[in-house]
N, C-alpha and C positions, 0 to 999 in steps of 0.2 A: 737639881736636877735637868737635866738639859733630854728635851721631847724633839728626836728625827723624825721627821713625816717622807717618804718616797712619793713624790706624785705621779711618777709613774706605775711605780708598783701600788703605789697605795700601802706601804706598811710603812707601822711607826716603831721608830726603835727610841727606848729609856736608858740612858747613863745616868745612874744617881751619885751625886758628888757631893763630898762632905763639907764642901764649900759653897760657896754664891761663885755664880758667872758672871764677870766684870766688861765682856765683850767677849761676840762670838762673830764669826763668818765662814760662811761658804766659798771655797775658792772656786773662781768661772770655769766651767764647764767641766768637772769633777767630781768623784762624790768623797768629797775631805773636807772636814771642817778646822779652823783652827779658833783655840778657845782659853782666853785667858781668865783665870779663876780668881779671886780676890780673897788675898790671904790674909785672915786674923792678925794683929801684932803680938800676938801671943805664941802663935806660931813660926819655928820656925827651919826654912829644910825642906819645905813642902813644894813638887813639883808643881809652878802656875801658872804654866804653857806647857799646852793639849796640843796632838795632833792626830785628829778622833776621823776614823773610814766612817761614813755614815748609811751606810748599805749595813753593818755592821753595829755598829754601836760602840764598835773595840777603839781605844787607845792605839795609835801607828807607834807614839813616841811623845813621850814628857821630858819636859829641859825643866831644872831649879835653877834661880839663878847663881851666882859665882857668890860666896859668902865669904872668899879668904879677904875682902876688903871691907865690910859689915854684916856682925850675924846676921841681919834685919833685912839683907836686899832681896827683894822681889821683881818680876818684870812689872812694869806698872803700864805698859802700848804697848801694841804690834802693828803691823801693815805687811799688805802683799810687796811683793819687790813689782816691778815695769815688768819682767816677764813670766810674774803668779810661781815662778819658780822659787824663790826666796819669799825664805818669810822676815821679817825684818824687828825685833824687839829692844825695847830701851829698859833698861833700872834705874832702879834709886839713886844707884849710886855712880848714873851718868854716862854709861857705857853702851853703844849699841853692836849690836851683835845681830850678825846675820846667819841664817841657819838655811841647807836644802829644804827643802819643805818635806821631800820625801823621804829623806833617811834621817832626820834633824842632825848632822854634821854642823859642825860651823864651819866657814866659808869666812866669817871677817869676825874681828870686834877689838873696838878700838874705843876708848873716851872717849865722848863729844860734848862734855860739861865745857 
């Protein structure tokens, strides 16, 4: 469960998730949160990267790591790009993928192992 508190309006939103949250990060000067979900090994094809609107608690976009290389591939870490408009993620197969933070569009993906 992810609880989001707006300190300006004092509203609280709760987003119930079926799996545990591994990492979250609020994008500075915005109302958006990036969340990385911890995927159990017996579940495949789960979107474990979420971009959430903190005001509504609704997911804006979600992503599933590519499974054409291995069926159990998931995203394992992320950070924001220098300009804060990119979400850079790494998966267990050794790929680094850059998403546009607002649209979820892939800007770049390459093997970095």
